[in-house]
C-alpha positions in Angstrom: 133.2 111.7 102.2 129.8 112.8 103.1 129.2 114.6 106.4 126.3 113.6 108.3 124.5 116.6 109.7 122.7 115.8 113.0 119.9 117.9 113.8 118.9 118.2 117.3 115.4 119.1 117.9 114.6 120.4 121.4 111.1 120.1 122.5 109.9 123.2 124.2 107.3 122.5 126.8 105.0 125.1 127.6 104.8 125.8 131.3 101.5 126.8 133.0 101.5 130.5 133.6 101.4 131.4 137.3 98.4 133.4 136.9 96.3 130.3 136.1 97.6 128.7 139.2 96.4 131.5 141.2 92.9 131.3 139.3 92.5 127.6 140.0 93.6 127.9 143.5 91.1 130.8 144.1 88.4 128.7 142.6 89.3 125.7 145.0 89.4 127.9 148.0 86.1 129.5 147.1 84.4 126.2 146.5 85.7 124.7 149.7 84.9 127.7 151.9 81.6 129.0 150.5 80.2 126.1 148.7 80.8 123.4 151.3 80.4 125.7 154.3 77.1 126.9 153.0 75.6 123.5 152.4 77.0 121.9 155.5 74.5 123.8 157.8 71.7 121.5 156.7 73.7 118.4 158.0 75.0 120.0 161.1 71.8 121.7 162.2 69.8 118.6 163.6 72.8 117.6 165.9 73.3 121.3 166.8 69.5 121.6 167.8 69.6 118.4 169.8 72.7 119.4 171.7 71.5 122.9 172.4 67.9 122.0 173.0 66.4 124.0 170.2 63.0 123.5 168.9 62.1 123.1 165.1 61.0 126.7 164.9 64.1 128.0 166.5 66.2 125.8 164.1 64.1 127.4 161.2 65.1 130.9 162.5 68.8 129.8 162.4 68.3 128.6 158.8 66.4 131.6 157.7 69.2 133.9 159.3 71.8 131.9 157.4 70.0 132.2 154.1 69.3 136.0 154.7 72.9 136.5 155.3 73.9 134.9 152.1 71.3 136.9 150.2 72.2 140.1 151.7 75.9 139.4 150.8 75.0 138.6 147.2 72.9 141.8 146.9 75.6 144.0 148.4 78.2 142.5 146.3 76.2 143.2 143.2 75.9 146.8 144.3 79.6 146.9 145.1 80.2 146.0 141.4 78.5 149.1 140.2 79.6 151.4 142.9 81.9 154.4 142.3 85.6 153.8 143.1 85.4 155.8 146.4 82.4 153.9 147.7 83.7 150.4 147.2 86.1 150.4 150.2 83.3 151.6 152.5 80.7 149.1 151.3 83.2 146.1 151.7 84.1 147.5 155.0 80.4 147.4 156.0 80.2 143.8 154.7 83.2 143.0 156.9 81.7 144.7 159.9 78.3 143.1 159.4 79.7 139.5 159.4 79.0 138.1 162.8 81.6 135.5 162.5 84.7 137.8 162.7 
């Protein structure tokens, strides 16, 4: 009598590492907060200007201030990348203090 040998093969499914979940979540949050928030000003500014009674030059100052704020943030973030370890918390604290929305 021949014995039949049944071989069970178990499929091992690779799970997605939790670090990648954090990376993709961070990308989604940055896109929604910075990307959509930055470009929504152009759509919201005409109705804001109408309801607040702003002229075109005043709305231009609002847009210029918004652009300048993003430009300063990018430049300071680049400086923060090359800053020594003890200066990084000071510079990031200044960025938090200089942001008028908080």
